[in-house]
C-alpha positions as CSV (number, residue, x, y, z in Angstrom):
1,X,0.0,0.0,0.0
2,X,1.7,3.1,-0.8
3,X,2.3,5.7,2.0
4,X,-0.1,8.3,2.4
5,X,1.4,11.8,2.1
6,X,1.9,14.3,4.7
7,X,-1.6,16.7,4.9
8,X,-4.0,14.4,4.2
9,X,-6.8,13.2,6.0
10,X,-9.5,10.4,6.8
11,X,-12.8,11.4,7.4
12,X,-15.2,9.2,8.6
13,X,-19.0,10.0,9.0
14,X,-21.8,8.8,11.1
15,X,-25.1,9.0,12.9
16,X,-27.4,8.8,14.7
17,X,-26.2,7.3,17.5
18,X,-27.8,6.3,20.5
19,X,-27.4,4.5,23.8
20,X,-27.0,4.8,27.5
21,X,-29.0,7.9,28.0
22,X,-27.1,9.6,25.0
23,X,-28.1,10.2,21.4
24,X,-26.2,11.7,18.9
25,X,-27.4,13.2,15.5
26,X,-24.4,13.2,14.0
27,X,-20.9,12.5,14.3
28,X,-17.7,13.4,12.2
29,X,-14.4,12.2,12.8
30,X,-11.1,13.4,10.4
31,X,-7.9,11.9,11.2
32,X,-4.8,13.5,10.2
33,X,-2.7,10.7,7.6
34,X,1.0,10.4,7.0
35,X,3.8,9.8,9.4
36,X,2.6,10.1,13.0
37,X,3.1,13.3,15.4
38,X,5.5,13.8,17.7
39,X,7.3,16.1,19.4
40,X,9.8,17.4,17.4
41,X,6.8,18.0,14.4
42,X,5.9,21.5,14.0
43,X,2.9,23.2,15.5
44,X,1.1,23.5,12.4
45,X,0.9,19.9,11.9
46,X,-3.0,18.8,11.3
47,X,-4.6,17.7,14.2
48,X,-7.4,15.3,14.6
49,X,-11.3,16.4,15.6
50,X,-14.3,15.1,16.1
51,X,-17.7,16.9,15.7
52,X,-21.2,16.0,17.0
53,X,-24.3,17.4,16.0
54,X,-27.1,17.5,18.3
55,X,-26.5,15.9,21.7
56,X,-28.6,14.8,24.4
57,X,-27.3,14.0,27.4
58,X,-28.9,12.6,30.5
59,X,-30.5,14.7,33.1
60,X,-29.3,17.0,35.0
61,X,-26.7,18.1,31.9
62,X,-28.3,20.2,29.2
63,X,-28.8,19.2,25.7
64,X,-26.0,20.5,23.5
65,X,-26.5,21.6,19.9
66,X,-22.9,20.6,18.5
67,X,-19.4,19.4,20.6
68,X,-16.3,19.8,19.2
69,X,-13.4,17.7,20.4
70,X,-9.6,18.9,18.7
71,X,-5.9,17.3,19.7
72,X,-3.4,19.3,19.2
73,X,-1.2,16.5,19.0
74,X,-2.2,13.2,17.8
75,X,-0.6,9.8,17.3
76,X,-2.1,6.2,16.6
77,X,-0.2,3.1,16.5
78,X,-0.8,-0.6,16.2
79,X,-2.0,-1.1,20.3
80,X,-2.4,2.8,21.4
81,X,-3.7,5.9,20.6
82,X,-3.1,9.2,22.0
83,X,-4.7,12.9,21.9
84,X,-2.4,15.7,23.8
85,X,-3.1,19.1,24.0
86,X,-6.8,18.2,23.3
87,X,-9.8,20.7,24.4
88,X,-13.4,20.4,24.1
89,X,-15.7,23.1,23.1
90,X,-19.3,22.5,23.9
91,X,-22.5,24.6,22.5
92,X,-26.2,25.0,24.5
93,X,-28.6,27.8,23.8
94,X,-27.6,30.4,26.5
95,X,-24.2,29.4,26.9
96,X,-21.1,30.9,25.8
97,X,-18.8,28.4,25.0
98,X,-15.4,28.2,26.7
99,X,-12.6,25.8,25.8
100,X,-12.2,22.9,28.2
101,X,-9.1,20.7,28.3
102,X,-8.9,17.0,27.3
103,X,-6.4,14.5,26.7
104,X,-6.4,10.4,25.7
105,X,-4.0,8.2,26.1
106,X,-5.0,4.3,25.0
107,X,-1.6,1.9,25.6
108,X,-3.2,-1.8,24.8
109,X,-5.9,-2.5,27.6
110,X,-4.5,0.3,29.6
111,X,-7.1,3.5,29.0
112,X,-6.7,7.0,30.5
113,X,-8.5,9.9,29.5
114,X,-9.2,13.5,31.4
115,X,-12.1,16.1,30.7
116,X,-11.6,19.6,32.8
117,X,-14.5,22.2,33.5
118,X,-16.7,21.8,30.5
119,X,-19.0,25.0,30.9
120,X,-22.2,23.7,30.1
121,X,-24.0,27.1,31.6
122,X,-25.1,26.3,35.3
123,X,-22.4,23.7,36.1
124,X,-19.2,22.7,34.9
125,X,-18.3,19.0,33.9
126,X,-15.1,17.5,34.7
127,X,-14.6,13.7,33.6
128,X,-11.7,11.2,34.1
129,X,-11.5,7.2,33.1
130,X,-9.0,5.3,34.2
131,X,-8.0,1.2,34.2
132,X,-8.1,-1.7,31.9
133,X,-10.6,-1.2,29.3
134,X,-12.4,-4.0,30.3
135,X,-13.4,-2.7,34.0
136,X,-12.4,1.2,33.6
137,X,-13.1,3.2,36.6
138,X,-15.6,6.6,35.0
139,X,-15.8,9.5,37.5
140,X,-18.0,12.4,36.9
141,X,-18.4,15.4,38.8
142,X,-20.5,18.5,38.2
143,X,-20.0,21.8,39.7
144,X,-22.3,25.0,40.2
145,X,-25.6,26.0,40.4
146,X,-27.1,22.5,41.8
147,X,-30.8,24.7,42.4
148,X,-30.7,24.5,38.2
149,X,-29.4,20.9,37.6
150,X,-32.1,19.5,39.9
151,X,-34.6,21.6,38.2
152,X,-33.6,19.7,35.0
153,X,-33.8,16.2,36.6
154,X,-37.4,17.4,37.7
155,X,-38.4,18.3,33.9
156,X,-36.7,15.3,32.9
157,X,-39.5,13.4,34.6
158,X,-42.2,15.4,33.8
159,X,-42.2,18.0,36.9
160,X,-42.1,21.9,36.0
161,X,-39.8,23.3,38.9
162,X,-37.6,26.8,38.6
163,X,-34.8,27.6,40.3
164,X,-34.0,30.9,42.0
165,X,-31.0,32.9,43.4
166,X,-27.5,30.4,42.9
167,X,-26.9,27.5,45.0
168,X,-23.9,26.4,44.9
169,X,-23.0,22.7,45.1
170,X,-21.2,19.2,43.9
171,X,-22.7,16.4,42.0
172,X,-20.4,13.6,42.1
173,X,-20.9,10.0,40.5
174,X,-17.8,7.1,39.9
175,X,-18.6,3.9,38.2
176,X,-16.0,1.6,38.4
177,X,-15.7,-2.7,37.3
178,X,-16.9,-5.2,34.7
179,X,-20.4,-5.8,33.8
180,X,-21.6,-8.1,36.4
181,X,-19.5,-6.8,39.1
182,X,-20.0,-3.1,38.9
183,X,-19.9,-0.4,41.9
184,X,-21.6,2.8,41.6
185,X,-20.6,5.4,44.1
186,X,-22.6,9.2,43.7
187,X,-22.8,11.9,46.0
188,X,-24.3,15.4,46.2
189,X,-23.5,18.4,48.3
190,X,-25.7,21.8,48.1
191,X,-26.7,25.0,50.0
192,X,-29.0,27.6,49.6
193,X,-31.1,25.6,47.0
194,X,-34.1,27.5,46.3
195,X,-36.8,25.8,44.3
196,X,-40.4,26.2,42.9
197,X,-43.2,25.1,40.9
198,X,-45.7,27.3,38.8
199,X,-48.6,26.3,41.5
200,X,-46.5,27.6,44.7
201,X,-47.7,24.2,45.8
202,X,-44.2,22.5,45.5
203,X,-41.3,24.9,46.5
204,X,-38.0,25.2,48.7
205,X,-35.7,28.0,50.1
206,X,-31.9,27.9,51.7
207,X,-31.9,24.2,52.1
208,X,-28.7,22.6,52.3
209,X,-28.5,19.4,51.0
210,X,-26.5,16.1,51.0
211,X,-26.9,12.9,49.7
212,X,-24.9,9.6,48.9
213,X,-26.0,6.7,46.7
214,X,-24.3,3.3,46.5
215,X,-24.6,0.5,44.0
216,X,-23.4,-3.0,43.4
217,X,-24.2,-5.4,41.1
218,X,-23.4,-8.8,41.7
219,X,-24.3,-10.2,38.5
220,X,-27.7,-11.1,39.8
221,X,-29.1,-7.3,39.7
222,X,-28.0,-4.2,41.7
223,X,-28.1,-3.6,45.5
224,X,-28.8,0.1,46.5
225,X,-28.0,1.9,49.6
226,X,-28.8,5.6,49.7
227,X,-29.1,8.7,51.9
228,X,-30.5,12.3,52.2
229,X,-29.9,15.0,54.6
230,X,-31.5,18.1,54.7
231,X,-30.4,20.5,57.7
232,X,-31.3,24.2,56.8
233,X,-33.7,25.9,55.5
234,X,-37.8,25.5,54.3
235,X,-39.2,22.7,52.3
236,X,-42.9,23.3,51.6
237,X,-45.0,20.3,49.4
238,X,-48.7,20.9,49.9
239,X,-50.3,21.0,52.5
240,X,-47.1,19.9,54.4
241,X,-44.2,22.7,55.6
242,X,-41.3,21.2,57.2
243,X,-38.7,23.7,59.1
244,X,-35.2,21.5,58.4
245,X,-33.4,24.2,60.4
246,X,-35.4,23.4,63.5
247,X,-36.3,19.8,62.8
248,X,-33.5,18.3,60.3
249,X,-34.6,15.4,57.7
250,X,-33.0,12.6,57.3
251,X,-34.0,9.4,54.8
252,X,-32.3,6.2,54.3
253,X,-33.0,3.5,51.5
254,X,-31.9,-0.1,51.1
255,X,-33.3,-1.8,48.1
256,X,-32.5,-4.5,45.3
257,X,-33.1,-4.0,41.8
258,X,-33.3,-7.6,40.3
259,X,-33.8,-9.0,36.7
260,X,-37.0,-8.5,35.1
261,X,-37.5,-5.4,37.0
262,X,-38.5,-6.4,40.1
263,X,-37.4,-3.1,43.0
264,X,-37.4,-4.7,46.4
265,X,-37.5,-2.4,49.4
266,X,-35.7,-4.0,51.9
267,X,-35.5,-0.9,54.4
268,X,-36.4,2.8,53.9
269,X,-36.3,5.3,56.8
270,X,-37.7,8.9,56.8
271,X,-37.0,10.8,60.1
272,X,-37.8,14.4,61.3
273,X,-35.6,15.3,64.1
274,X,-37.5,15.3,67.0
275,X,-40.9,15.0,65.3
276,X,-41.4,11.8,63.7
277,X,-39.8,8.8,62.1
278,X,-41.6,6.3,59.6
279,X,-39.9,3.0,59.1
280,X,-41.0,0.9,55.6
281,X,-40.2,-2.2,53.8
282,X,-41.0,-4.4,50.7
283,X,-42.0,-4.2,47.1
284,X,-41.9,-1.3,44.5
285,X,-42.0,-3.5,41.4
286,X,-43.6,-5.1,39.4
287,X,-46.3,-4.8,41.8
288,X,-46.5,-2.5,45.2
289,X,-46.5,-4.5,48.3
290,X,-45.5,-2.0,50.6
291,X,-45.3,-2.0,54.8
292,X,-44.9,1.1,56.6
293,X,-44.8,1.7,60.3
294,X,-44.7,4.7,62.3
295,X,-42.4,4.0,66.1
296,X,-45.4,6.0,68.6
297,X,-43.8,9.4,68.8
298,X,-44.5,12.6,70.9
299,X,-47.9,13.9,70.1
300,X,-47.2,17.4,71.0
301,X,-44.4,17.8,68.3
302,X,-46.1,15.9,66.5
303,X,-49.0,18.2,66.1
304,X,-47.3,21.8,66.5
305,X,-44.9,20.9,63.9
306,X,-46.9,18.7,61.1
307,X,-50.6,19.1,62.2
308,X,-51.2,22.8,63.0
309,X,-49.8,24.3,60.2
310,X,-52.1,22.1,57.9
311,X,-55.0,23.5,60.1
312,X,-54.4,26.8,60.3
313,X,-57.6,29.0,59.7
314,X,-59.7,25.6,60.1
315,X,-62.1,25.2,63.1
316,X,-59.4,23.1,64.5
317,X,-56.9,25.3,64.8
318,X,-55.3,26.3,68.5
319,X,-55.8,22.8,70.0
320,X,-53.9,22.5,72.9
321,X,-52.2,19.3,72.5
322,X,-50.7,17.7,76.2
323,X,-48.4,14.7,76.3
324,X,-49.9,11.5,74.6
325,X,-47.9,9.7,72.0
326,X,-49.3,8.8,68.3
327,X,-48.1,6.0,66.5
328,X,-49.0,3.4,63.6
329,X,-48.8,1.1,60.9
330,X,-50.1,1.0,57.1
331,X,-49.9,-1.4,54.0
332,X,-50.2,0.0,50.3
333,X,-50.8,-1.7,47.4
334,X,-51.0,-1.0,43.5
335,X,-54.6,1.1,44.7
336,X,-53.0,3.5,47.7
337,X,-53.9,2.2,51.3
338,X,-54.9,-1.3,52.0
339,X,-55.0,-0.9,55.4
340,X,-54.0,1.5,58.6
341,X,-53.5,1.6,62.5
342,X,-53.3,4.7,64.2
343,X,-52.3,3.7,68.2
344,X,-52.6,6.4,70.8
345,X,-51.4,6.5,73.9
346,X,-52.4,9.0,77.0
347,X,-53.0,12.2,74.9
348,X,-55.0,14.8,76.1
349,X,-56.7,17.5,74.0
350,X,-58.3,21.1,74.7
351,X,-59.3,23.2,72.1
352,X,-58.5,26.7,72.5
353,X,-62.4,27.7,71.7
354,X,-63.6,25.8,74.9
355,X,-65.6,23.5,72.6
356,X,-64.4,19.8,73.3
357,X,-61.6,18.4,75.3
358,X,-60.4,15.0,76.4
359,X,-58.5,13.7,78.8
360,X,-56.3,10.4,78.5
361,X,-57.0,9.0,75.1
362,X,-55.9,5.5,74.4
363,X,-57.5,3.5,71.5
364,X,-56.2,1.6,68.1
365,X,-58.4,2.8,65.5
366,X,-58.2,0.3,62.5
367,X,-59.3,1.1,59.1
368,X,-59.0,-1.4,55.9
369,X,-60.0,-1.5,52.2
370,X,-61.8,-5.3,53.2
371,X,-61.1,-6.3,56.5
372,X,-58.9,-4.7,59.6
373,X,-58.8,-5.7,62.9
374,X,-61.7,-4.2,65.7
375,X,-61.1,-0.7,66.8
376,X,-61.6,0.8,70.1
377,X,-61.3,4.0,72.3
378,X,-60.9,4.9,76.0
379,X,-60.4,8.0,77.6
380,X,-60.6,8.9,81.4
381,X,-62.6,12.1,80.9
382,X,-63.1,15.3,78.8
383,X,-65.7,18.4,77.8
384,X,-68.6,19.0,75.1
385,X,-69.7,22.8,75.0
386,X,-68.5,22.8,78.8
387,X,-70.6,19.7,79.5
388,X,-68.2,17.3,81.6
389,X,-67.7,14.0,80.2
390,X,-66.8,10.5,82.0
391,X,-65.0,7.9,81.5
392,X,-66.0,5.2,78.5
393,X,-64.8,2.9,75.9
394,X,-66.1,2.6,72.6
395,X,-65.5,-0.5,70.4
396,X,-66.0,-0.2,66.9
397,X,-65.1,-1.5,63.4
398,X,-64.4,0.7,60.4
399,X,-64.4,-0.9,56.7
400,X,-64.0,0.8,52.9
401,X,-66.2,3.8,53.3
402,X,-68.7,2.5,56.7
403,X,-68.1,2.5,60.4
404,X,-70.0,0.6,62.9
405,X,-70.1,0.2,66.7
406,X,-69.3,-3.4,67.6
407,X,-71.3,-2.8,71.1
408,X,-73.2,-0.8,73.2
409,X,-71.3,2.3,74.6
410,X,-72.4,4.3,77.8
411,X,-70.7,8.2,78.2
412,X,-71.7,9.5,81.1
413,X,-71.9,13.4,81.1
414,X,-72.8,15.3,84.1
415,X,-75.3,13.1,86.6
416,X,-76.7,11.6,83.8
417,X,-75.3,9.8,80.6
418,X,-75.7,9.0,76.6
419,X,-75.9,5.6,75.8
420,X,-75.5,4.6,72.6
421,X,-76.9,1.6,71.5
422,X,-76.4,1.3,67.8
423,X,-74.5,3.5,65.0
424,X,-73.6,2.6,61.7
425,X,-72.1,5.2,59.1
426,X,-72.2,5.1,55.9
427,X,-70.7,6.7,52.3
428,X,-67.5,8.1,54.5
429,X,-65.5,10.4,52.2
430,X,-68.7,11.0,49.8
431,X,-71.1,13.9,49.7
432,X,-73.9,11.2,50.7
433,X,-72.4,10.2,54.0
434,X,-75.5,8.6,56.7
435,X,-75.2,7.7,59.6
436,X,-77.8,6.0,61.5
437,X,-78.1,6.6,65.9
438,X,-79.5,4.7,68.4
439,X,-79.0,7.0,71.0
440,X,-80.9,8.4,74.2
441,X,-80.1,10.5,77.0
442,X,-80.4,9.2,80.5
443,X,-81.7,11.6,82.9
444,X,-79.4,14.8,83.4
445,X,-80.1,17.2,86.4
446,X,-80.8,20.6,85.3
447,X,-79.5,22.3,87.6
448,X,-75.9,21.2,87.3
449,X,-76.9,21.2,83.1
450,X,-78.1,25.2,83.4
451,X,-74.7,26.0,85.6
452,X,-72.6,24.4,82.9
453,X,-74.1,26.6,80.4
454,X,-73.8,30.0,82.8
455,X,-78.2,29.2,82.7
456,X,-80.4,29.9,85.6
457,X,-80.8,27.0,88.1
458,X,-83.8,24.9,87.1
459,X,-85.0,22.1,89.5
460,X,-86.0,18.5,87.7
461,X,-84.2,16.5,84.6
462,X,-84.4,16.7,80.9
463,X,-84.4,13.2,79.2
464,X,-84.3,12.6,75.2
465,X,-83.8,10.3,72.2
466,X,-82.2,10.6,68.8
467,X,-83.7,9.7,66.0
468,X,-81.3,9.0,62.9
469,X,-78.7,11.4,62.0
470,X,-77.4,12.4,58.6
471,X,-74.5,14.1,57.6
472,X,-72.8,15.6,54.7
473,X,-70.7,18.6,52.8
474,X,-70.4,20.2,56.7
475,X,-74.0,19.5,57.5
476,X,-76.0,17.4,59.9
477,X,-79.6,16.8,59.4
478,X,-81.5,15.0,62.1
479,X,-84.9,13.2,60.2
480,X,-87.5,12.6,62.8
481,X,-88.4,14.3,66.0
482,X,-86.0,14.7,69.0
483,X,-87.8,15.0,72.0
484,X,-87.0,15.6,75.2
485,X,-88.7,15.4,78.6
486,X,-88.3,18.8,81.2
487,X,-90.4,21.0,83.7
488,X,-93.0,18.0,83.8
489,X,-94.1,18.2,80.0
490,X,-92.2,17.4,76.6
491,X,-90.5,19.9,73.6
492,X,-89.6,18.0,70.7
493,X,-87.3,19.7,67.8
494,X,-87.9,19.1,63.9
495,X,-85.8,19.6,60.9
496,X,-82.7,20.0,62.7
497,X,-80.1,21.4,60.7
498,X,-76.5,22.4,62.0
499,X,-73.7,23.3,59.8
500,X,-70.5,23.3,60.6
501,X,-71.0,22.6,64.3
502,X,-67.3,23.0,64.4
503,X,-66.6,25.3,62.6
504,X,-66.1,29.1,63.3
505,X,-69.2,30.7,62.6
506,X,-71.7,27.3,63.4
507,X,-75.3,27.9,62.2
508,X,-78.3,26.0,64.0
509,X,-81.9,25.4,62.0
510,X,-85.4,23.8,63.7
511,X,-88.9,24.3,64.6
512,X,-89.8,23.3,68.0
513,X,-92.9,22.2,69.8
514,X,-93.9,22.9,73.8
515,X,-96.5,20.6,75.1
516,X,-97.9,21.3,78.7
517,X,-94.3,22.3,80.8
518,X,-95.0,23.5,84.1
519,X,-94.6,26.9,84.7
520,X,-94.0,26.7,88.5
521,X,-90.9,25.1,88.7
522,X,-89.8,27.0,85.2
523,X,-90.1,30.2,87.1
524,X,-88.8,29.9,90.4
525,X,-85.6,28.7,88.6
526,X,-85.7,32.2,86.5
527,X,-86.5,34.2,89.8
528,X,-89.3,35.5,87.6
529,X,-91.7,35.5,90.4
530,X,-94.7,32.2,90.9
531,X,-96.7,31.5,88.1
532,X,-98.4,28.0,88.1
533,X,-100.4,26.7,85.0
534,X,-98.6,24.7,81.9
535,X,-97.1,26.5,78.8
536,X,-97.2,25.2,75.3
537,X,-96.3,26.5,71.9
538,X,-94.0,26.4,68.9
539,X,-90.8,28.3,68.2
540,X,-90.9,27.8,64.4
541,X,-88.1,28.8,61.5
542,X,-85.2,28.8,64.4
543,X,-81.9,30.0,63.0
544,X,-78.9,30.3,65.5
545,X,-75.6,32.0,64.1
546,X,-72.9,31.3,66.1
547,X,-74.9,29.7,68.7
548,X,-77.1,33.3,69.1
549,X,-80.8,33.9,67.9
550,X,-80.9,35.6,64.4
551,X,-84.5,34.6,63.5
552,X,-87.4,32.6,64.7
553,X,-91.2,32.7,65.1
554,X,-92.1,32.3,68.6
555,X,-95.4,31.9,70.1
556,X,-95.8,30.3,74.0
557,X,-99.2,30.9,75.8
558,X,-101.2,28.7,78.2
559,X,-102.7,25.7,76.5
560,X,-106.7,26.1,75.6
561,X,-107.4,23.1,77.6
562,X,-105.5,23.3,80.9
563,X,-107.4,22.8,83.6
564,X,-104.6,23.4,86.3
565,X,-104.5,26.1,89.0
566,X,-103.4,29.5,87.5
567,X,-102.0,31.7,89.7
568,X,-99.3,34.6,89.4
569,X,-97.6,36.8,91.7
570,X,-97.2,40.2,91.5
571,X,-93.2,40.3,91.0
572,X,-94.1,37.8,87.7
573,X,-96.9,40.2,86.7
574,X,-93.8,43.5,86.7
575,X,-91.8,41.3,85.0
576,X,-93.9,40.4,82.1
577,X,-95.2,43.9,81.5
578,X,-91.4,44.8,81.5
579,X,-91.1,42.3,78.7
580,X,-93.9,43.9,76.8
581,X,-92.5,47.8,77.5
582,X,-95.5,48.6,79.8
583,X,-96.9,48.4,83.5
584,X,-99.7,46.5,84.7
585,X,-103.7,47.7,84.0
586,X,-105.2,47.3,87.6
587,X,-109.3,47.8,87.8
588,X,-108.6,49.1,91.3
589,X,-105.8,50.1,94.2
590,X,-107.0,47.6,96.7
591,X,-105.3,45.0,94.4
592,X,-101.9,45.6,95.3
593,X,-102.9,44.2,99.0
594,X,-102.7,40.8,97.2
595,X,-99.5,38.8,96.9
596,X,-100.8,36.4,94.1
597,X,-103.4,37.0,91.3
598,X,-105.8,34.8,89.1
599,X,-105.6,34.6,85.3
600,X,-107.3,33.0,82.6
601,X,-104.3,33.3,79.8
602,X,-100.8,34.3,79.2
603,X,-98.6,33.9,76.5
604,X,-96.2,36.1,74.5
605,X,-95.4,36.1,70.7
606,X,-92.2,37.3,69.3
607,X,-91.2,37.2,65.8
608,X,-87.5,38.1,65.2
609,X,-85.9,39.3,62.1
610,X,-82.7,41.8,61.9
611,X,-82.5,41.8,65.6
612,X,-86.1,43.6,66.3
613,X,-88.7,41.5,67.8
614,X,-92.5,41.9,66.5
615,X,-94.3,41.2,69.3
616,X,-97.8,40.0,70.8
617,X,-99.7,38.1,73.5
618,X,-102.5,36.1,73.7
619,X,-105.5,38.4,72.4
620,X,-105.6,42.0,71.3
621,X,-106.4,45.0,73.4
622,X,-107.4,48.4,72.4
623,X,-104.4,49.2,70.6
624,X,-102.2,46.4,72.5
625,X,-102.4,42.7,73.2
626,X,-102.6,41.3,76.4
627,X,-99.5,39.1,78.1
628,X,-101.8,38.3,81.0
629,X,-105.8,38.2,80.1
630,X,-107.4,37.9,83.8
631,X,-109.9,35.4,85.0
632,X,-111.2,32.9,87.1
633,X,-111.4,33.6,90.7
634,X,-110.6,37.0,92.1
635,X,-108.8,38.9,92.6
636,X,-108.1,39.1,88.7
637,X,-105.1,40.8,86.7
638,X,-104.3,42.0,83.0
639,X,-101.3,42.5,81.5
640,X,-101.2,44.5,78.7
641,X,-98.5,45.0,76.2
642,X,-98.2,48.7,73.6
643,X,-94.8,47.8,72.4
644,X,-95.2,46.5,68.9
645,X,-91.5,46.1,67.9
646,X,-88.8,45.8,70.6
647,X,-84.9,45.7,70.3
648,X,-83.9,41.7,70.7
649,X,-80.8,43.2,72.4
650,X,-83.0,45.3,75.0
651,X,-85.5,42.3,75.5
652,X,-82.4,40.0,76.5
653,X,-81.2,43.0,78.9
654,X,-84.7,43.3,80.1
655,X,-84.7,39.3,81.2
656,X,-81.2,39.5,82.7
657,X,-82.4,42.3,84.4
658,X,-85.5,40.1,85.7
659,X,-82.9,37.5,87.2
660,X,-81.1,40.4,89.2
661,X,-84.6,42.3,90.7
662,X,-85.1,41.1,94.4
663,X,-87.9,43.1,95.5
664,X,-90.9,44.4,92.9
665,X,-94.2,45.5,93.9
666,X,-97.0,46.5,91.3
667,X,-98.4,49.9,91.9
């Protein structure tokens, strides 16, 4: 073969080329021919070069429009290849290309290559290859803005994330060994990492992150061990916020990547210092079968760090969690959570708004998609809207979207109790939740009930039975009638509806029928004066907002068929007159010498709208209305009201004054 002349070249074209996550649109190799260059050769001797177009690299490396590799001094022998004084120039959108040093030496089976400081915009890439050709050691180092590099990794996974600021750090990876015996080590260190997505639901600010990954290929798959530590900054993944500066995060993983694409987690751990720890093991691929365990941890820190930020602005914000421990476990499959259990030990919780509280709560609450272990809750005491709740225990089951009571439960309240004979809830997590409740209120002393609620002390007891209760979209609805027995009569509540009962502004709507209440114990308890007889009537369209009346149509009066004695004291006469905005109308002055009078009927009407009561009585009278109409055995008396409209706040103040008056005389 004739010898090639000096200055001639050999050009080879190829493309596209693809493999190992790299794609090259077109490649061209230009080699000088003729005598090999040596150190004595002039600097103008032809150089070898490689031209690559449209180079796509694995994330976090950017795509390159072109790469040029030039060798200032080139030589090639029978078993050797050398490129000295080389440089690499990479072009990428928005990046000013700067040359990087490159050198390559192949001597038989020995390989040595160096790439130093290739500018890729947000990062600089350095690479080194050493060792035997069949088992080389490859080292890659990325230094620069780690946040931008992580954003590119996220983008490759279809997650849009933007980087802010200039997070400094380094990513380093080492791969060595021959096929079937390879080892991998990678590490990341970064500070001041700021990331966010367009929705604002995921963000990081000022993160300090370190991570390592070690892998070993023993011929039957890869063994992987990873660790991540976040020691500063804040991390928000809606709706959870983590202050890593106060409570650092740590995560570790030991897993096996097996032939056929199976991924088995031998042990995984995620922990936030002083708050919570999570452990997991099982299979992730090809199917999910993962067991998760949360060892018992302090409930106070768990609430303050994780739960309280989630509850801000809700009806459960501002809870006072004192002591206790929470833990749990779960099993996950391809469809999500298949079974979960929450364990509770000695938990005490008080609501800042004094709506509820529980003391010494213990239990195990289990749920399963198909089956679940029995659940139970027990507590030493508590409160519900200032009503003392005694110790009790409830056993129940929770499966699918249903919950049911397994045995009757008796919950002491004041000196009585609520007896739950049955409870079935269906449609949990759907808009059509239905609860079937078989419950009864064992008699509670009205004096203790009134004292707890800040009412006047009533004698007697109250008892009730509740029908079916339904809940949907934050609204409780009661089908049927709730009956309560008190003051030797009956009160029936119909159409009861409570919106957001534990919300910031609860609303209640109902119609109330009153049957045969004995006035004597009622008025005695109110310090209203003495009235005998019965009281009946209706409060229609009752609306409470934040438990304060805003609307109703009320009419309470002596029943037409009441055959009990009708007597009323001077003090009661004067107090009833004050409610109507007038005094008593007496037929002669000698009546002031009597302490009690007889009456035919008494009653009052109030239609509350926009803070004003439209007043009425049992019958009209000369431009006014009878509040008390005289009758029966003498002495008799009439009480007539003339105020058609009374400010509700004023009426309530009058009622309050009635309780504070010690001596009232009719004049």
